[in-house]
C-alpha positions in Angstrom: 132.7 75.6 116.9 135.5 73.1 116.4 135.8 69.4 116.2 137.3 67.5 119.1 140.1 64.9 118.8 137.6 62.2 119.7 135.4 63.2 116.7 138.5 62.9 114.5 139.2 59.5 115.9 135.7 58.4 115.3 135.9 59.7 111.7 139.0 57.5 111.1 137.1 54.5 112.6 134.1 55.2 110.3 136.0 55.4 107.0 139.0 53.3 108.0 141.2 55.8 106.2 144.8 54.5 105.9 146.6 56.5 103.2 149.9 55.9 104.9 151.1 54.0 107.9 151.3 57.1 110.1 148.7 59.4 108.6 146.0 59.1 111.4 148.6 59.7 114.1 149.9 62.8 112.3 146.5 64.2 111.7 145.4 63.7 115.4 148.6 65.5 116.7 148.3 68.3 114.2 144.6 68.8 114.6 145.0 71.3 117.5 147.6 73.4 115.7 151.0 73.8 114.1 153.9 71.6 115.1 157.6 71.7 114.2 158.9 68.5 112.6 160.9 67.3 115.6 158.0 68.2 118.0 155.6 66.2 115.9 158.0 63.3 115.8 158.5 63.3 119.5 154.8 63.6 120.3 153.9 60.7 118.2 156.8 58.6 119.5 156.0 59.4 123.1 152.2 58.8 122.7 151.1 56.0 124.9 147.6 56.0 123.3 147.0 53.0 121.2 144.2 53.9 118.8 141.8 51.3 117.6 142.9 51.7 114.0 146.6 51.7 114.9 148.5 48.4 114.4 152.1 49.8 114.6 154.8 47.4 115.7 157.7 49.7 115.1 158.4 53.2 116.4 158.0 56.1 114.0 161.4 57.1 112.4 162.5 60.5 111.0 162.6 59.0 107.5 159.1 57.6 107.8 157.6 60.8 109.1 159.4 62.8 106.4 158.1 60.5 103.6 154.6 60.5 105.0 154.5 64.3 105.5 155.8 64.8 101.9 153.0 62.6 100.5 150.4 64.3 102.7 151.6 67.7 101.5 151.4 66.6 97.9 147.9 65.4 98.5 147.0 68.8 100.2 146.3 67.2 103.6 149.0 69.2 105.4 150.6 72.5 104.8 154.4 72.9 105.3 155.8 76.3 106.4 159.5 77.1 106.3 161.4 80.0 107.9 164.8 80.3 106.3 165.7 83.4 108.3 166.5 81.4 111.4 169.4 79.1 112.0 168.8 76.2 111.9 165.9 76.6 109.5 162.5 76.3 111.2 160.0 73.9 109.5 156.5 73.3 110.8 153.3 71.6 109.6 149.6 72.1 110.1 146.4 70.4 108.9 145.2 71.9 105.6 141.9 73.6 105.2 141.0 70.9 102.6 141.4 68.2 105.4 139.5 70.3 107.9 136.5 70.5 105.6 
């Protein structure tokens, strides 16, 4: 039995968790599975959903996403996977087991 995206959104509402400007959007997009960096960026940028806890006035940039993912990885909220055997190198992210608990 899994948790739906709506339940994740309600969780963010309940605790008003804002560890970074884009953390909630990243978690919502990654909740259903792994995403490559550019796919994650595009999905967040293209999202027309304005969440109750989102007060963004500027679009997400590559630098902002990279900084936020690095911080989230350091805090064990996301896992980063890298495949150096492909050209260009493939990098993807997923929600960590720690965050899922």
